[in-house]
All heavy atoms as an XYZ file, in Angstrom:
694
protein
N     202.416    -38.828      8.148
C     202.081    -40.217      8.371
C     202.199    -40.576      9.848
O     201.556    -41.508     10.298
C     202.993    -41.094      7.517
C     202.489    -42.513      7.418
S     200.848    -42.632      6.711
C     201.141    -43.712      5.374
N     202.995    -39.845     10.599
C     203.150    -40.127     12.021
C     201.809    -39.973     12.737
O     201.464    -40.782     13.594
C     204.221    -39.199     12.650
C     204.255    -39.355     14.149
C     205.585    -39.499     12.051
N     201.034    -38.971     12.360
C     199.726    -38.770     12.992
C     198.808    -39.964     12.720
O     198.101    -40.422     13.619
C     199.087    -37.482     12.465
C     197.779    -37.147     13.120
C     197.219    -35.838     12.604
C     195.898    -35.551     13.274
N     195.261    -34.355     12.775
N     198.840    -40.498     11.521
C     198.017    -41.659     11.178
C     198.494    -42.878     11.958
O     197.686    -43.667     12.446
C     198.041    -41.925      9.650
C     197.353    -40.777      8.896
C     197.382    -43.244      9.305
C     195.882    -40.620      9.181
N     199.810    -43.037     12.111
C     200.341    -44.154     12.895
C     199.860    -44.080     14.339
O     199.457    -45.083     14.925
C     201.873    -44.173     12.860
C     202.428    -44.599     11.513
O     201.683    -45.235     10.738
O     203.602    -44.289     11.233
N     199.905    -42.882     14.918
C     199.442    -42.712     16.303
C     197.950    -42.985     16.415
O     197.488    -43.593     17.384
C     199.749    -41.304     16.817
C     201.129    -41.200     17.423
C     201.338    -39.873     18.063
N     201.873    -39.010     17.006
C     201.779    -37.703     16.978
N     201.175    -37.064     17.923
N     202.280    -37.019     15.986
N     197.188    -42.545     15.420
C     195.747    -42.788     15.417
C     195.456    -44.280     15.310
O     194.574    -44.800     15.998
C     195.081    -42.028     14.264
C     193.581    -42.216     14.122
C     192.851    -41.748     15.382
C     193.078    -41.467     12.915
N     196.208    -44.981     14.475
C     196.032    -46.429     14.343
C     196.279    -47.116     15.682
O     195.498    -47.966     16.106
C     196.971    -46.989     13.276
C     196.916    -48.497     13.069
C     195.529    -48.922     12.585
C     197.983    -48.943     12.096
N     197.332    -46.730     16.384
C     197.629    -47.298     17.700
C     196.490    -46.999     18.666
O     196.062    -47.865     19.432
C     198.976    -46.760     18.237
C     199.177    -47.127     19.700
C     200.128    -47.279     17.392
N     195.963    -45.781     18.610
C     194.864    -45.386     19.494
C     193.609    -46.208     19.207
O     192.951    -46.698     20.126
C     194.578    -43.896     19.324
C     193.600    -43.330     20.318
C     193.381    -41.836     20.123
O     193.616    -41.297     19.033
N     192.931    -41.170     21.159
N     193.290    -46.407     17.934
C     192.107    -47.197     17.565
C     192.309    -48.651     17.977
O     191.411    -49.272     18.543
C     191.814    -47.082     16.045
C     190.802    -48.115     15.605
C     191.330    -45.678     15.704
N     193.484    -49.196     17.720
C     193.739    -50.599     18.026
C     193.814    -50.871     19.525
O     193.495    -51.973     19.969
C     195.018    -51.076     17.341
C     194.962    -51.154     15.823
C     196.299    -51.601     15.260
C     193.846    -52.050     15.340
N     194.207    -49.871     20.309
C     194.304    -50.071     21.759
C     192.929    -50.232     22.402
O     192.787    -50.917     23.403
C     195.049    -48.907     22.416
O     194.232    -47.753     22.459
N     191.916    -49.578     21.831
C     190.560    -49.695     22.355
C     190.311    -48.925     23.637
O     189.272    -49.086     24.264
N     191.242    -48.070     24.024
C     191.094    -47.350     25.286
C     190.465    -45.969     25.130
O     190.130    -45.344     26.130
C     192.468    -47.182     25.976
O     193.345    -46.483     25.092
C     193.057    -48.532     26.342
N     190.300    -45.504     23.892
C     189.800    -44.146     23.693
C     188.719    -44.082     22.617
O     188.646    -43.113     21.868
C     190.958    -43.221     23.339
N     187.877    -45.104     22.542
C     186.863    -45.144     21.483
C     185.936    -43.932     21.504
O     185.453    -43.506     20.460
C     186.029    -46.422     21.576
C     186.821    -47.659     21.188
O     187.991    -47.515     20.770
O     186.273    -48.759     21.302
N     185.688    -43.356     22.667
C     184.783    -42.207     22.749
C     185.469    -40.897     22.383
O     184.795    -39.886     22.220
C     184.192    -42.070     24.166
O     185.266    -41.938     25.098
C     183.339    -43.272     24.525
N     186.801    -40.910     22.232
C     187.537    -39.668     21.968
C     188.167    -39.599     20.589
O     189.025    -38.767     20.344
C     188.632    -39.480     23.031
C     188.035    -39.203     24.382
O     187.023    -38.533     24.496
N     188.650    -39.746     25.415
N     187.754    -40.456     19.676
C     188.293    -40.435     18.313
C     187.438    -39.479     17.479
O     186.224    -39.640     17.399
C     188.257    -41.842     17.679
C     188.925    -42.866     18.574
C     188.823    -41.816     16.269
C     190.397    -42.994     18.451
N     188.071    -38.499     16.865
C     187.293    -37.563     16.056
C     186.842    -38.252     14.764
O     187.521    -39.147     14.246
C     188.091    -36.304     15.738
O     188.897    -36.478     14.610
N     185.702    -37.830     14.265
C     185.146    -38.412     13.043
C     186.098    -38.216     11.873
O     186.364    -39.149     11.113
C     183.779    -37.795     12.736
C     183.203    -38.303     11.449
C     182.584    -39.535     11.400
C     183.297    -37.560     10.289
C     182.066    -40.033     10.215
C     182.774    -38.034      9.094
C     182.157    -39.269      9.061
N     186.642    -37.016     11.730
C     187.539    -36.731     10.604
C     188.810    -37.569     10.676
O     189.336    -37.989      9.644
C     187.881    -35.240     10.542
C     186.716    -34.427     10.023
O     185.905    -34.918      9.245
N     186.623    -33.188     10.461
N     189.307    -37.824     11.898
C     190.499    -38.661     12.034
C     190.206    -40.113     11.656
O     191.009    -40.752     10.983
C     191.053    -38.593     13.459
C     191.776    -37.300     13.736
O     192.082    -36.523     12.830
N     192.042    -37.039     14.995
N     189.053    -40.634     12.078
C     188.689    -42.006     11.728
C     188.518    -42.134     10.218
O     188.974    -43.091      9.600
C     187.419    -42.433     12.457
C     187.018    -43.898     12.289
C     188.093    -44.833     12.842
C     185.682    -44.165     12.955
N     187.900    -41.147      9.625
C     187.706    -41.113      8.174
C     189.058    -41.096      7.461
O     189.288    -41.847      6.512
C     186.874    -39.878      7.822
C     186.546    -39.744      6.375
C     185.682    -38.486      6.133
N     185.690    -38.210      4.722
C     186.584    -37.435      4.107
N     187.524    -36.824      4.794
N     186.526    -37.254      2.802
N     189.983    -40.269      7.929
C     191.320    -40.188      7.336
C     192.067    -41.508      7.465
O     192.768    -41.923      6.539
C     192.141    -39.087      8.009
O     191.600    -37.824      7.733
N     191.912    -42.171      8.605
C     192.562    -43.465      8.806
C     192.076    -44.468      7.771
O     192.875    -45.161      7.137
C     192.294    -43.980     10.222
C     192.850    -45.370     10.531
C     194.370    -45.370     10.482
C     192.353    -45.848     11.879
N     190.765    -44.544      7.581
C     190.206    -45.489      6.613
C     190.687    -45.173      5.197
O     191.027    -46.079      4.430
C     188.678    -45.481      6.682
C     188.101    -46.093      7.956
C     186.611    -45.799      8.067
C     188.358    -47.580      8.009
N     190.746    -43.908      4.844
C     191.221    -43.519      3.507
C     192.700    -43.858      3.332
O     193.113    -44.321      2.269
C     190.968    -42.031      3.269
C     189.491    -41.629      3.144
C     189.344    -40.114      3.102
C     188.855    -42.268      1.927
N     193.507    -43.646      4.380
C     194.939    -43.957      4.307
C     195.201    -45.451      4.222
O     196.191    -45.868      3.633
C     195.678    -43.361      5.509
C     196.052    -41.923      5.281
O     196.958    -41.629      4.518
N     195.331    -41.018      5.908
N     194.334    -46.248      4.808
C     194.482    -47.701      4.720
C     194.174    -48.170      3.302
O     194.699    -49.175      2.856
C     193.566    -48.403      5.753
C     194.124    -48.184      7.159
C     193.430    -49.875      5.471
C     193.241    -48.702      8.264
N     193.339    -47.416      2.581
C     193.051    -47.774      1.194
C     191.585    -48.012      0.888
O     191.248    -48.493     -0.187
N     190.704    -47.669      1.825
C     189.273    -47.824      1.574
C     188.792    -46.753      0.603
O     189.337    -45.649      0.553
C     188.486    -47.696      2.889
C     188.501    -48.948      3.719
C     189.501    -49.165      4.649
C     187.514    -49.908      3.576
C     189.527    -50.311      5.417
C     187.522    -51.058      4.336
C     188.533    -51.267      5.264
N     187.776    -47.098     -0.168
C     187.096    -46.136     -1.035
C     185.901    -45.602     -0.278
O     185.213    -46.351      0.423
C     186.623    -46.821     -2.322
C     187.786    -47.327     -3.153
O     188.775    -46.584     -3.301
O     187.698    -48.466     -3.650
N     185.620    -44.307     -0.428
C     184.534    -43.665      0.316
C     183.419    -43.237     -0.617
O     183.665    -42.728     -1.707
C     185.071    -42.439      1.059
C     184.018    -41.696      1.846
C     184.576    -40.450      2.513
O     185.489    -39.820      1.926
O     184.094    -40.098      3.585
N     182.213    -43.456     -0.152
C     181.015    -42.971     -0.840
C     180.179    -42.295      0.236
O     180.076    -42.790      1.364
C     180.307    -44.188     -1.429
C     179.006    -43.988     -2.068
C     178.589    -45.248     -2.832
N     178.466    -46.454     -2.027
C     177.332    -46.881     -1.486
N     176.226    -46.191     -1.642
N     177.301    -48.005     -0.795
N     179.590    -41.147     -0.069
C     178.828    -40.392      0.925
C     177.379    -40.294      0.473
O     177.092    -39.950     -0.668
C     179.412    -38.975      1.117
C     180.867    -39.064      1.557
C     178.581    -38.188      2.127
C     181.595    -37.736      1.569
N     176.486    -40.625      1.400
C     175.055    -40.483      1.145
C     174.446    -39.836      2.385
O     174.286    -40.492      3.418
C     174.415    -41.841      0.861
C     172.974    -41.729      0.442
C     172.466    -43.005     -0.176
C     171.062    -42.733     -0.699
N     170.572    -43.827     -1.510
N     174.166    -38.550      2.293
C     173.682    -37.815      3.459
C     174.802    -37.708      4.475
O     175.909    -37.314      4.162
N     174.523    -38.114      5.713
C     175.553    -38.074      6.753
C     176.307    -39.399      6.847
O     177.227    -39.537      7.644
C     174.917    -37.763      8.110
O     174.060    -38.815      8.505
N     175.939    -40.363      6.024
C     176.568    -41.680      6.054
C     177.788    -41.707      5.135
O     177.693    -41.403      3.953
C     175.585    -42.771      5.618
C     174.444    -42.937      6.556
N     174.363    -43.984      7.433
C     173.343    -42.189      6.774
C     173.257    -43.872      8.150
N     172.625    -42.780      7.757
N     178.914    -42.077      5.705
C     180.145    -42.252      4.945
C     180.360    -43.755      4.850
O     180.564    -44.425      5.864
C     181.316    -41.570      5.644
C     181.188    -40.080      5.655
N     182.014    -39.271      4.923
C     180.325    -39.269      6.297
C     181.656    -38.012      5.126
N     180.635    -37.989      5.958
N     180.313    -44.280      3.639
C     180.348    -45.718      3.408
C     181.693    -46.068      2.777
O     182.067    -45.510      1.748
C     179.168    -46.135      2.512
C     177.855    -45.721      3.187
C     179.196    -47.627      2.225
C     176.698    -45.536      2.263
N     182.404    -46.996      3.428
C     183.748    -47.363      2.998
C     183.764    -48.814      2.541
O     183.245    -49.691      3.224
C     184.739    -47.182      4.149
C     184.916    -45.742      4.535
C     184.078    -45.151      5.472
C     185.909    -44.970      3.963
C     184.227    -43.822      5.830
C     186.067    -43.637      4.312
C     185.221    -43.065      5.243
N     184.369    -49.044      1.384
C     184.525    -50.387      0.846
C     185.966    -50.556      0.370
O     186.664    -49.575      0.101
C     183.574    -50.641     -0.342
O     183.818    -49.658     -1.350
C     182.116    -50.580      0.079
N     186.369    -51.823      0.266
C     187.711    -52.119     -0.227
C     187.682    -53.507     -0.869
O     187.021    -54.412     -0.351
C     188.713    -52.107      0.924
C     190.136    -52.430      0.528
S     191.206    -52.630      1.963
C     192.077    -51.097      1.928
N     188.371    -53.639     -1.990
C     188.475    -54.956     -2.632
C     189.110    -55.936     -1.657
O     190.097    -55.623     -0.998
C     189.323    -54.873     -3.902
C     188.618    -54.129     -5.030
O     187.381    -54.035     -4.989
O     189.317    -53.638     -5.937
N     188.535    -57.125     -1.573
C     189.063    -58.154     -0.699
C     188.526    -58.113      0.722
O     188.840    -58.968      1.526
N     187.720    -57.090      1.035
C     187.122    -56.962      2.368
C     185.625    -57.197      2.213
O     184.953    -56.475      1.468
C     187.370    -55.556      2.977
C     188.862    -55.212      2.987
C     186.754    -55.456      4.359
C     189.720    -56.028      3.886
N     185.107    -58.206      2.907
C     183.682    -58.534      2.792
C     182.786    -57.467      3.399
O     181.732    -57.150      2.855
C     183.391    -59.860      3.510
C     184.026    -61.061      2.877
C     183.750    -62.324      3.673
O     182.762    -62.362      4.430
O     184.529    -63.270      3.530
N     183.194    -56.937      4.535
C     182.361    -55.999      5.275
C     182.351    -54.622      4.619
O     183.318    -54.209      3.987
C     182.845    -55.850      6.719
C     182.688    -57.091      7.551
C     183.891    -58.024      7.472
O     184.722    -57.861      6.546
O     183.987    -58.923      8.310
N     181.250    -53.935      4.815
C     181.117    -52.535      4.417
C     181.103    -51.730      5.705
O     180.389    -52.070      6.653
C     179.817    -52.307      3.622
C     179.884    -53.061      2.303
C     179.568    -50.822      3.400
C     178.574    -53.076      1.541
N     181.912    -50.687      5.765
C     181.969    -49.838      6.956
C     181.099    -48.617      6.701
O     181.276    -47.914      5.713
C     183.415    -49.406      7.266
C     184.293    -50.636      7.505
C     183.440    -48.477      8.470
C     185.766    -50.322      7.632
N     180.165    -48.371      7.598
C     179.251    -47.244      7.498
C     179.400    -46.432      8.774
O     179.081    -46.909      9.858
C     177.818    -47.767      7.339
C     176.807    -46.661      7.193
O     177.137    -45.490      7.188
N     175.556    -47.048      7.097
N     179.939    -45.208      8.656
C     180.115    -44.367      9.839
C     179.397    -43.042      9.651
O     179.225    -42.560      8.528
C     181.611    -44.135     10.166
C     182.338    -43.412      9.037
C     182.298    -45.459     10.500
C     183.770    -43.036      9.362
N     178.941    -42.492     10.757
C     178.313    -41.170     10.777
C     178.883    -40.402     11.960
O     179.173    -41.002     12.996
C     176.798    -41.231     10.966
C     176.029    -42.157     10.080
C     175.971    -43.557     10.627
O     175.873    -43.774     11.806
N     176.066    -44.529      9.745
N     179.028    -39.093     11.813
C     179.530    -38.308     12.951
C     178.452    -38.106     14.007
O     177.261    -38.092     13.705
C     179.915    -36.971     12.313
C     179.065    -36.868     11.093
C     178.827    -38.278     10.624
N     178.892    -37.977     15.242
C     178.033    -37.561     16.355
C     178.714    -36.313     16.885
O     179.711    -36.408     17.586
C     177.956    -38.649     17.418
C     177.054    -38.297     18.574
C     176.955    -39.449     19.546
C     175.985    -39.086     20.657
N     175.893    -40.180     21.635
N     178.166    -35.147     16.516
C     178.860    -33.863     16.679
C     180.133    -33.985     15.836
O     180.046    -34.233     14.659
C     179.122    -33.550     18.128
N     181.311    -33.851     16.431
C     182.534    -34.004     15.628
C     183.290    -35.282     16.000
O     184.410    -35.491     15.572
C     183.452    -32.791     15.795
C     183.946    -32.642     17.211
O     183.409    -33.240     18.138
N     184.956    -31.822     17.404
N     182.658    -36.140     16.788
C     183.281    -37.382     17.243
C     182.737    -38.582     16.479
O     181.665    -38.541     15.887
C     183.027    -37.606     18.745
C     183.596    -36.549     19.648
C     185.087    -36.697     19.753
C     185.637    -35.689     20.749
N     187.075    -35.731     20.819
N     183.502    -39.669     16.526
C     183.031    -40.945     15.990
C     182.200    -41.637     17.057
O     182.423    -41.453     18.248
C     184.222    -41.839     15.642
O     184.993    -41.268     14.638
N     181.269    -42.446     16.623
C     180.488    -43.224     17.568
C     181.353    -44.388     18.041
O     181.978    -45.073     17.215
C     179.210    -43.727     16.906
C     178.286    -42.580     16.497
C     177.054    -43.091     15.795
C     176.163    -41.921     15.387
N     174.970    -42.372     14.678
N     181.408    -44.626     19.352
C     182.297    -45.668     19.888
C     182.073    -47.051     19.264
O     183.040    -47.770     18.989
C     181.986    -45.681     21.380
C     181.474    -44.309     21.669
C     180.749    -43.887     20.424
N     180.842    -47.434     19.008
C     180.603    -48.763     18.437
C     181.133    -48.848     17.009
O     181.538    -49.915     16.548
C     179.118    -49.158     18.509
C     178.228    -48.549     17.461
C     177.986    -49.200     16.254
C     177.611    -47.321     17.665
C     177.161    -48.654     15.285
C     176.785    -46.762     16.706
C     176.562    -47.428     15.520
O     175.750    -46.875     14.566
N     181.171    -47.720     16.311
C     181.716    -47.722     14.954
C     183.243    -47.803     14.971
O     183.843    -48.437     14.117
C     181.234    -46.493     14.185
C     179.739    -46.558     13.920
C     179.172    -45.295     13.304
O     179.784    -44.231     13.350
N     177.981    -45.408     12.735
N     183.873    -47.172     15.978
C     185.324    -47.296     16.139
C     185.666    -48.767     16.404
O     186.620    -49.301     15.847
C     185.844    -46.393     17.286
C     187.325    -46.631     17.536
C     185.579    -44.923     16.978
N     184.856    -49.436     17.222
C     185.074    -50.851     17.517
C     184.935    -51.698     16.250
O     185.715    -52.620     16.018
C     184.083    -51.317     18.576
C     184.290    -52.739     19.003
C     183.323    -53.137     20.105
C     183.550    -54.590     20.496
N     182.639    -55.037     21.531
N     183.949    -51.378     15.417
C     183.776    -52.114     14.164
C     184.996    -51.938     13.263
O     185.481    -52.893     12.653
C     182.517    -51.633     13.425
C     181.236    -52.058     14.088
C     180.006    -51.424     13.439
O     180.103    -50.430     12.714
N     178.842    -52.001     13.720
N     185.500    -50.707     13.177
C     186.691    -50.433     12.367
C     187.873    -51.215     12.922
O     188.625    -51.852     12.170
C     186.986    -48.910     12.320
C     188.359    -48.641     11.719
C     185.899    -48.175     11.545
N     188.060    -51.194     14.250
C     189.157    -51.937     14.885
C     189.072    -53.427     14.542
O     190.063    -54.049     14.182
C     189.124    -51.747     16.405
C     190.199    -52.546     17.124
C     190.312    -52.289     18.623
N     189.060    -52.296     19.328
C     188.421    -51.214     19.766
N     188.936    -50.002     19.554
N     187.280    -51.313     20.410
N     187.881    -53.992     14.652
C     187.708    -55.420     14.373
C     188.062    -55.764     12.926
O     188.667    -56.802     12.660
C     186.288    -55.864     14.706
C     186.034    -55.875     16.195
O     186.961    -55.935     17.000
N     184.765    -55.801     16.584
N     187.707    -54.900     11.991
C     188.032    -55.140     10.577
C     189.534    -54.994     10.341
O     190.141    -55.795      9.629
C     187.206    -54.211      9.661
C     185.736    -54.651      9.712
C     187.738    -54.216      8.239
C     184.774    -53.713      9.036
N     190.160    -53.990     10.953
C     191.610    -53.814     10.810
C     192.335    -55.051     11.332
O     193.267    -55.553     10.701
C     192.085    -52.535     11.543
C     191.581    -51.293     10.808
C     193.609    -52.510     11.663
C     191.817    -49.990     11.557
N     191.898    -55.562     12.474
C     192.539    -56.745     13.050
C     192.244    -58.008     12.232
O     193.148    -58.811     11.980
C     192.084    -56.935     14.502
C     192.573    -55.874     15.480
C     191.902    -56.049     16.835
C     194.082    -55.881     15.604
N     190.998    -58.172     11.809
C     190.607    -59.366     11.073
C     191.403    -59.513      9.777
O     191.855    -60.606      9.428
C     189.110    -59.321     10.759
C     188.608    -60.506      9.953
C     187.118    -60.417      9.702
C     186.616    -61.591      8.863
N     185.163    -61.486      8.622
N     191.582    -58.411      9.064
C     192.255    -58.448      7.766
C     193.724    -58.009      7.845
O     194.376    -57.861      6.818
C     191.502    -57.591      6.753
C     190.142    -58.162      6.421
C     188.999    -57.695      7.059
C     190.001    -59.184      5.490
C     187.742    -58.224      6.773
C     188.756    -59.720      5.198
C     187.636    -59.234      5.841
O     186.398    -59.766      5.553
N     194.203    -57.770      9.079
C     195.596    -57.367      9.308
C     195.969    -56.127      8.502
O     197.045    -56.047      7.905
C     196.542    -58.525      9.013
C     196.333    -59.729      9.922
C     197.253    -60.858      9.566
C     197.201    -62.012     10.513
N     195.964    -62.652     10.774
N     195.065    -55.155      8.477
C     195.289    -53.938      7.693
C     196.280    -52.995      8.358
O     196.866    -52.156      7.694
C     193.956    -53.222      7.450
C     192.921    -54.032      6.665
C     191.603    -53.277      6.594
C     193.425    -54.355      5.284
N     196.482    -53.119      9.659
C     197.464    -52.284     10.347
C     198.880    -52.581      9.888
O     199.765    -51.746     10.006
N     199.091    -53.784      9.344
C     200.402    -54.159      8.846
C     200.825    -53.327      7.650
O     201.999    -53.266      7.316
C     200.440    -55.646      8.473
C     200.231    -56.548      9.679
O     200.366    -56.052     10.823
O     199.931    -57.736      9.480
N     199.866    -52.679      6.987
C     200.187    -51.860      5.807
C     201.123    -50.717      6.163
O     201.897    -50.258      5.341
C     198.899    -51.297      5.180
C     197.913    -52.303      4.629
C     196.640    -51.595      4.169
C     198.520    -53.086      3.490
N     201.061    -50.252      7.426
C     201.900    -49.131      7.839
C     203.311    -49.564      8.209
O     204.186    -48.744      8.363
C     201.252    -48.386      9.022
C     199.979    -47.700      8.640
C     198.750    -48.268      8.936
C     200.000    -46.503      7.963
C     197.575    -47.633      8.580
C     198.829    -45.862      7.588
C     197.622    -46.434      7.888
N     203.526    -50.865      8.379
C     204.838    -51.374      8.762
C     205.684    -51.794      7.575
O     206.772    -52.298      7.743
C     204.671    -52.571      9.728
C     204.018    -52.142     11.018
O     204.233    -51.030     11.490
N     203.219    -53.021     11.587
N     205.166    -51.645      6.374
C     205.912    -52.066      5.174
C     206.903    -51.009      4.751
O     206.803    -49.879      5.025
C     204.933    -52.354      4.027
C     204.047    -53.530      4.358
C     202.998    -53.799      3.278
O     202.790    -52.934      2.390
O     202.388    -54.864      3.334
């Protein structure tokens, strides 16, 4: 769980959006409690109580920076980072 905590801090800081690996971002979303559905290269994440749907695709083995920003905005909007402090 320490690795996920560090990844959450990295995503929330916004200083390394171009260096977040796709698999790490995917793991973060799953650990927060999102459900994943895969269609081709699109990984679609949904969660009860969250209006937005997160759709991410890998670029090589990295996450796309704008998608990391979208994930950060949803984590902040719904205070999902607080789940790790309980």
